[in-house]
N, C-alpha and C positions, 0 to 999 in steps of 0.2 A: 522459244525456250532460254528463262535466264537463267547466264553463266555468268562467270569473273573471270578474267584472270589471275590466276594466282601463283607466283614465281616461271616450272619451267608445265607450270600445265592447266590448261579449265574448268573449272571447277563449277558444277551444278545445286543449285543453290535454292528456297521456296521460302517465302516472307507471309508472316496473312499476319492479322491482327491490331492489335496498337496496344499501350506502354509499358511497362519496363520488359526490354527485351530478353531472351532467351536461345539459349543456342544451343541446342541441341549434334549429338556425336551418335553414330549408330555404331553399331560390331560387327562382326565378321559376316560380311556375304548380305550384313544390308544395305539398304542405301535410305533418303529423303522420304518415301514413304512408307517408309514402317513404321515415320513417328504421326498416322495419319489424325488414329483416336485418340494423343496427344490433342494435335492440335488445333479437334476437336473442344477441344476439351479448355485449354487453358487461353485457344485468342480472342477471347473475347475479353479479358484478362490485361495479355501481354503479347505482344508483339517479338511472334514464333518464327527461328528463323530455323529451316533445316538447309542437311545441302547432303550430295553421293563425297562422299569419299574419294582422295583418285585412284583409279583406277576402275570405280564401280559405275555396273549401272552408265549412268551418263557425263560421270566427269569421266578428262583424255584421264590416265599412269604418271608421264612424264617422264622423267628422266633417276630422275633420284629411287636411290636405290628407295622400297620398302622398311620403313622402318621409323616405330612409334614419335619417336620426337622429330620424325617430317613432315605428320599425320600433324599435331601441333603447332607445328611450324606454321602451318597451311592453316588452321582452325584461327591462328591469330592475325595472318595474313587478313584473313574474313573479312574480320569483328574489326578491324586496319580500315579497307576500303567497304567499307557498304556503311564502314562512321558511325558502326553502334558506341553504344554510353553505359560500358562494362557493365553486357549484357551477368547476368547468370545464365553458366556454362552446365546441359546435366546431359551425358554419359552414361553410358551403359557397353556393358560387353564391355570389348575394346576398343568404346567410346567413351567405354570413364578409364581405359587408363590414360587416352591419350588426356582427356583432359586431366584429370593425375598431372601429367610432363603440364601440362597449361600453365596449369594455377603456382603447376612450382616456379619457373625459365618464366614467367609471364605471368604474375598476380596482378601487377596495375594496370590490365586492360579487364578487370572482370570485376565486378562486389560479388558474388558466388560461387559457388563447383556445385552440382552434385555426383553422390556418385552411386552408380547402379552395379556392387558387385563385378567392379576395378575383375581381372587377370593375375596383378599384382603378384607370377606364380616365388617373387624372392622377397618380401613378404613370410611366405611362408615353409625352404628352400622343402626339405622333407617334403611335403604334402604337395609343394607343387611337382615336385618332382614323379609322384609315386601318380598323377592326377595327369603328368603329361608320360612319360608312356600309359595309359590308360587307353587317350585319346592317338598315340602313336601304336599301339595296335588294330584299330580300329579301323582307322584313319590309312594307312598306309597299305597295309593289301590294294585295301579298294584301288588308291588313286592309283597301282599298280600297272589293277583290271578294267578297272575303267574308266583314269582317266579324276578330273579337277572334282564334274558333278556326280564320281559314286561316290568319291570324296566327301564332297556339303553329303552324301544321303545317308552316310555310315558317322558325320559328324554333332548331328544336329539331332537326332532320337538321342542319343551317346550324352548332351550338355546341355538340348532345351529341348525335355521330346514337350512340356507344357507349352511350349511357343508353336514344333514342328506340326503338333495333333491339331491344332487349329487351324494349321494352312491347306487351304484346295490345291491344288498344281499345276494353277497358274502362277500363285505367291512362289512356293516350292523351285519356278525356273528362276524368276528376277534369283534365288539366292546361290543355286548353279554356276547361272551363267558369272556371280559373281567369284566362281573355286577358283578360281587362277590364282585370282588379292591372298584368301584362302592357306592357300600354299605360299605364294612368297610369304607369309607372314612366316606359314610351320618353319621353315629356308632360312631367316633370319638371325643375327641377332637379339636374342635374348633383352628382351631388357628389362633393367636394372636401376633397381629403388629400394630401395633400406627406413625401414623405421626416423629416421635422422633427415631423411631427404623428405620426413608426410613433416617435421615438427619444426619444418622450415616454411608448408601454405600458412602465407593471414591471411587466408581470408575465411571465412563463414562455409565451413563445407556440406555437405548433408546425405552419409555412406547409406547404402539401403538394400537389404539381401530379400532376401525370398528366401523363408520354414524348411520350405520341401528344394533347396535346390543343394547340386554337390557337398557334399561339405568342406571340400578343398579349398570351394569361394566359398564358404559364406565364412568359415576362419579364415581367408586372407583379406576376407570386407570386416571383417573384428577390430582383427589384429590392423586394418589403415584404422579405425573412425576407432581405438583407443590410441594410435600414433601421431594423432593430423588437433593439432591442436584449441581448432576454436569447432569442433564437431557435436550435429545432433546422426542417432545409429536409431533405427527404427527396422522391423522384418518385419514384410507384408509377409502376413498368414497366408501358410497355403499355393504360397510363388513359386515355381523353379525364377528357375533362371535368368530366366526373360521379365522383370520381374513388368518391367510397360505393357507387356499386354490380355498378361497374365490374369493381372490386378490391373484395370487402366483405369481405373475409378479414386481406387485406394491410394494410385500411383500418382494420378494428377493431383489430390492430395493434400498427402504433403510435400513435391513439390511449389503448390502453391502455395501455402500457408512457405514454406521456406522464402520464396522469390519474396514473399508478400512483408518478414520479420526484414532481407540486410539488403532490399531495392530503395524506401525508403521513396519514396520520385525520381532513379535510374530510367529516360525516357530508347528508343532506340532513335536515332536519326535518322535513316535513310528506307 
């Protein structure tokens, strides 16, 4: 099992393909495996690196409190330790929020960034507050009654119905196993990031949204796209929140086109 020491823990990762590097960051309760359909499509042209975020599936949790900056630091250390030469980072949902923080704090490590519906609630405070109230009304009673696994079963049909309906019970169990990290994220400090922060990101960026996603998440994606200085905004028709799973061909196509535009021969050395 390929692992690498990252600060206070050990991170599981996978690498496939050859060419310019793409670093994928999964969302809530996921792991490296959720990107399999994208690795299959993109590894013929790109080096695809996926990993389990700290506390998820095969990676250790470590001692650091759950936070977006902590995960972004992990991603930076992973890039440096593997010797990746300025990859394009690709994040979905909570992973996109981590990718945003990585692009803000360590832009020199990257060639470009893809953000698929990052739930940065501070970009749309009113809609974000209502969205979190909706989630809390479903997740808190479920967690109190049945623990983390029940909380996962309440969260995903609400926020990601398209994804959840695709998964068999084995795949759902993998998400349920990571339920404690979801509850830790909800209990942690909210991520603060504003339009002025977005304006400082000096990288070409691609922002994705699904036309059938939650209105709050679509609004946040649009606000982020307008605030970034160098961005492309693409809505995937008929997709919900988890664009890479619900529209895998379209997702791979726009990511490949964006990466081809920005990499100009950058390659991974690991």
